[in-house]
C-alpha positions as CSV (number, residue, x, y, z in Angstrom):
1,L,0.0,0.0,0.0
2,L,1.1,3.6,-0.7
3,V,0.7,6.6,1.6
4,H,0.7,10.3,0.8
5,K,3.2,12.6,2.5
6,S,0.3,14.2,4.4
7,N,-0.2,11.0,6.2
8,P,1.1,10.9,9.8
9,N,3.3,7.8,8.9
10,F,5.1,9.9,6.3
11,A,7.8,10.9,8.8
12,L,9.0,7.3,8.9
13,Y,10.1,7.5,5.3
14,Q,12.4,10.5,5.9
15,L,14.7,8.1,7.8
16,P,18.1,7.2,6.1
17,F,17.1,3.6,5.6
18,A,13.9,4.4,3.6
19,L,14.1,2.8,0.1
20,D,13.7,5.3,-2.7
21,H,12.7,2.5,-5.2
22,M,9.6,1.8,-3.1
23,S,8.0,5.2,-3.7
24,Y,5.6,6.1,-6.5
25,Q,5.1,9.5,-8.1
26,I,1.6,10.4,-9.3
27,S,0.7,12.8,-12.2
28,S,0.3,15.8,-9.9
29,G,4.0,15.4,-8.9
30,D,3.3,14.2,-5.3
31,T,5.1,11.1,-4.1
32,M,3.3,8.1,-2.5
33,Y,5.2,5.9,0.0
34,P,4.6,2.3,1.1
35,T,2.8,1.5,4.3
36,N,1.7,-1.8,6.0
37,D,-1.9,-0.7,6.5
38,L,-4.2,2.1,5.4
39,R,-7.4,3.5,6.7
40,D,-9.8,5.0,4.2
41,L,-13.4,6.1,5.0
42,G,-13.4,4.2,8.2
43,V,-12.2,0.9,6.7
44,Q,-8.7,-0.4,7.4
45,V,-6.9,-2.8,5.0
46,T,-3.3,-4.2,5.2
47,S,-0.8,-4.5,2.4
48,E,-1.6,-8.2,2.2
49,L,-5.3,-7.3,1.6
50,S,-6.3,-8.7,5.0
51,W,-9.3,-7.3,6.9
52,S,-8.3,-8.9,10.3
53,K,-7.0,-5.6,11.7
54,H,-10.2,-3.9,10.7
55,V,-12.3,-6.7,12.3
56,S,-10.3,-6.4,15.5
57,N,-10.9,-2.6,15.6
58,I,-14.6,-2.7,15.1
59,T,-15.0,-5.6,17.5
60,R,-13.3,-3.7,20.2
61,K,-15.5,-0.7,19.4
62,G,-18.6,-2.8,19.5
63,R,-17.7,-4.3,22.9
64,T,-16.9,-0.9,24.3
65,V,-20.3,0.5,23.2
66,A,-22.0,-2.7,24.6
67,S,-20.3,-2.2,27.9
68,W,-21.6,1.4,28.0
69,V,-25.1,0.2,27.3
70,F,-25.0,-2.4,30.2
71,S,-23.6,0.2,32.6
72,V,-26.2,2.9,31.7
73,F,-29.4,0.9,31.3
74,K,-30.5,-1.3,34.1
75,T,-33.3,-3.0,32.3
76,R,-32.6,-6.2,30.3
77,N,-36.0,-6.7,28.7
78,T,-36.0,-7.9,25.1
79,E,-37.5,-4.8,23.4
80,T,-35.2,-2.3,25.0
81,M,-32.0,-4.3,24.7
82,L,-32.6,-5.2,21.0
83,T,-33.4,-1.6,20.2
84,L,-30.1,-0.4,21.9
85,Y,-28.1,-3.2,20.3
86,K,-29.4,-2.6,16.7
87,S,-29.0,1.1,16.9
88,L,-25.8,1.5,18.9
89,V,-23.7,-1.7,18.7
90,R,-24.5,-3.6,15.5
91,S,-24.1,-0.5,13.3
92,H,-20.4,-0.5,14.2
93,L,-20.0,-4.1,13.2
94,E,-21.7,-3.8,9.8
95,Y,-20.5,-0.5,8.4
96,C,-19.4,-1.0,4.8
97,C,-19.4,-4.8,5.3
98,P,-20.0,-5.8,1.6
99,L,-16.4,-4.6,1.1
100,W,-14.6,-6.2,4.0
101,N,-16.8,-9.3,4.6
102,P,-14.3,-11.7,6.2
103,S,-13.6,-15.3,5.2
104,K,-11.4,-16.3,8.1
105,I,-13.2,-18.4,10.7
106,T,-11.4,-16.5,13.5
107,D,-12.6,-13.1,12.2
108,I,-16.1,-14.4,11.9
109,Q,-16.0,-15.8,15.4
110,Q,-14.6,-12.5,16.7
111,L,-17.5,-10.5,15.3
112,E,-20.1,-13.1,16.2
113,G,-18.8,-13.0,19.8
114,V,-20.1,-9.5,20.3
115,Q,-23.6,-10.4,19.4
116,R,-23.4,-13.6,21.4
117,T,-22.3,-11.8,24.5
118,F,-24.9,-9.0,24.2
119,T,-27.8,-11.4,23.6
120,N,-26.8,-13.5,26.6
121,K,-27.7,-10.5,28.8
122,I,-31.3,-10.4,27.7
123,W,-33.9,-11.7,30.1
124,G,-35.6,-14.9,29.2
125,V,-33.0,-16.3,26.7
126,Q,-29.9,-16.7,28.9
127,H,-30.5,-20.4,29.2
128,L,-30.4,-20.9,25.4
129,D,-27.3,-21.5,23.4
130,Y,-26.4,-18.8,20.8
131,W,-28.0,-20.5,17.8
132,D,-31.3,-21.0,19.6
133,R,-31.1,-17.4,21.0
134,L,-31.0,-16.1,17.4
135,K,-34.2,-18.0,16.6
136,A,-35.9,-16.9,19.9
137,L,-35.0,-13.2,19.3
138,N,-35.7,-13.4,15.5
139,L,-32.2,-12.3,14.8
140,M,-29.9,-13.3,12.0
141,S,-26.2,-14.0,12.7
142,L,-23.9,-11.2,11.7
143,Q,-22.4,-13.5,9.1
144,R,-25.8,-14.0,7.4
145,R,-26.6,-10.3,7.5
146,R,-23.3,-9.5,5.7
147,E,-24.3,-11.9,2.9
148,R,-27.7,-10.3,2.8
149,Y,-26.1,-6.9,2.4
150,I,-23.9,-8.2,-0.5
151,I,-27.0,-9.6,-2.3
152,I,-28.8,-6.3,-1.9
153,Q,-25.8,-4.4,-3.3
154,I,-25.8,-6.7,-6.3
155,W,-29.5,-5.9,-6.8
156,K,-28.7,-2.2,-6.7
157,I,-26.0,-2.7,-9.3
158,L,-28.4,-4.6,-11.5
159,N,-31.1,-1.9,-11.2
160,K,-28.5,0.9,-11.7
161,L,-29.0,2.4,-8.2
162,T,-25.3,2.3,-7.6
163,P,-22.3,2.4,-10.0
164,N,-21.1,-0.9,-11.4
165,D,-17.4,-0.1,-10.9
166,L,-16.4,-3.8,-11.0
167,A,-18.2,-4.3,-14.4
168,I,-20.3,-7.1,-13.0
169,Q,-22.1,-8.7,-16.0
170,F,-25.7,-10.1,-15.8
171,I,-27.2,-12.9,-17.9
172,P,-30.8,-12.4,-19.1
173,P,-33.3,-14.8,-17.5
174,R,-33.6,-18.2,-19.2
175,Y,-35.3,-21.5,-18.3
176,R,-36.0,-21.3,-14.6
177,K,-32.9,-19.6,-13.4
178,G,-34.0,-15.9,-13.5
179,I,-31.4,-13.2,-13.9
180,Q,-28.0,-14.6,-13.3
181,A,-24.7,-12.7,-12.5
182,K,-21.5,-13.9,-14.3
183,V,-18.7,-15.1,-12.0
184,P,-15.4,-13.8,-13.3
185,E,-12.7,-16.5,-14.0
186,L,-9.4,-16.8,-12.2
187,C,-6.1,-17.4,-14.0
188,K,-5.4,-21.2,-13.8
189,G,-1.8,-20.6,-12.9
190,S,-2.6,-18.4,-9.9
191,L,-1.2,-19.0,-6.5
192,Q,-3.3,-20.5,-3.7
193,R,-3.3,-17.2,-1.8
194,N,-4.7,-15.5,-4.8
195,Q,-7.4,-18.1,-5.0
196,S,-8.5,-17.4,-1.5
197,L,-8.5,-13.6,-2.2
198,Y,-10.5,-14.3,-5.3
199,D,-13.1,-16.4,-3.6
200,S,-13.8,-13.9,-0.9
201,S,-13.8,-10.8,-3.1
202,F,-17.1,-8.9,-3.7
203,A,-16.7,-9.3,-7.4
204,V,-16.8,-13.1,-7.0
205,L,-18.8,-13.8,-3.8
206,G,-21.5,-11.2,-4.8
207,P,-22.5,-13.0,-8.1
208,R,-22.3,-16.4,-6.4
209,L,-24.6,-15.3,-3.6
210,W,-26.9,-13.6,-6.1
211,N,-27.1,-16.8,-8.2
212,S,-28.2,-18.8,-5.1
213,I,-31.4,-16.9,-4.4
214,P,-34.8,-18.0,-6.0
215,C,-35.3,-16.9,-9.5
216,N,-38.5,-15.0,-8.7
217,L,-36.5,-12.6,-6.4
218,T,-34.2,-11.5,-9.2
219,S,-37.0,-9.9,-11.1
220,I,-38.4,-7.8,-8.2
221,A,-38.3,-4.1,-9.3
222,T,-38.6,-2.3,-5.9
223,L,-36.0,-2.3,-3.2
224,P,-38.4,-2.5,-0.2
225,E,-40.1,-5.5,-1.7
226,F,-36.8,-7.2,-2.6
227,K,-35.5,-6.7,0.9
228,H,-38.7,-8.2,2.4
229,Q,-38.7,-11.2,0.1
230,L,-35.0,-11.8,0.5
231,T,-35.3,-11.7,4.3
232,A,-38.1,-14.2,4.2
233,F,-36.0,-16.5,2.1
234,L,-32.9,-16.2,4.3
235,L,-34.9,-16.9,7.5
236,E,-35.8,-20.3,6.0
237,I,-32.2,-21.3,5.8
238,P,-30.5,-22.7,8.9
239,D,-28.3,-20.1,10.6
240,K,-25.5,-21.6,12.7
241,P,-22.5,-19.3,12.5
242,P,-19.0,-20.4,13.6
243,V,-18.6,-19.6,17.3
244,M,-16.1,-20.7,19.9
245,G,-17.0,-24.0,21.6
246,Y,-19.6,-25.0,19.0
247,S,-19.3,-27.8,16.5
248,C,-20.5,-26.5,13.1
249,V,-21.8,-28.6,10.2
250,N,-20.3,-26.1,7.7
251,G,-19.2,-22.5,7.5
252,N,-22.8,-21.4,7.5
253,S,-22.6,-19.5,4.2
254,I,-25.8,-19.5,2.1
255,L,-23.7,-21.2,-0.6
256,E,-22.7,-24.1,1.7
257,W,-26.3,-24.7,2.9
258,K,-27.5,-24.7,-0.7
259,Q,-24.8,-27.2,-1.7
260,K,-25.8,-29.4,1.3
261,T,-29.4,-29.3,0.3
262,T,-28.6,-30.2,-3.3
263,A,-26.4,-33.1,-2.1
264,D,-29.2,-34.4,0.2
265,S,-31.8,-34.2,-2.5
266,S,-29.5,-36.1,-4.9
267,K,-29.1,-38.9,-2.3
268,L,-32.8,-39.0,-1.6
269,Q,-33.6,-39.3,-5.4
270,G,-31.0,-42.1,-5.7
271,R,-32.5,-44.0,-2.8
272,S,-36.0,-43.6,-4.3
273,A,-34.8,-44.9,-7.7
274,H,-33.1,-47.8,-6.0
275,L,-36.3,-48.8,-4.1
276,M,-38.4,-48.6,-7.3
277,T,-36.1,-51.1,-9.0
278,L,-36.6,-53.6,-6.2
């Protein structure tokens, strides 16, 4: 990553051991210098394109706000606590999440831990495990909500409500698939690290998630209706995010649950065909 001389870290590059060949001069004549991480519009990314530092920062901020809520408000009833959580805590954990949606299990667990701790303070659900508390409180996991936001962003791109800077292409509806998004291809000779970055990027994950929703949702023309129908669809899918101390069937992504459902259906059809031949 490169940093402008106005950045506070610029002083480091005035030292004698700073390498001149690592700088870059832009058209205006200003010089950009390398840095290990950079914060832009509230989102922090490292030179290795990792979001772990950003996840740690917002998790710490979320826990700080949650502690303030617990110290100021004595009540622990469901309505009050959920209102405070959604307005004061969760907003910190979801800002710009379609961009930095993490793929590392440790990052997902770290974020989910904030919601897990907060909901454990609500009266009437303390005895339930985290997965059951989500159902009882009619909440989605933060992981599921991030995927929901990504799908909504793809809908906005499709309907030209936001710029298509990534040049995501859409395939007209055919057969029973509805409007599909084209998943960009990765160079076959690419390194494994690049494969991981590719799979978790918005340009790839967005189209994959979009292609996993029912075809009737892709043709909805209004945003409120699309959000309503999408939420109803997502609530039908099991939501068991990775959390410390829990044994998970899969990574809880919509894509993984769809793959599992397809595999189970294939097994069931195979058994039925076998019984019919007996």
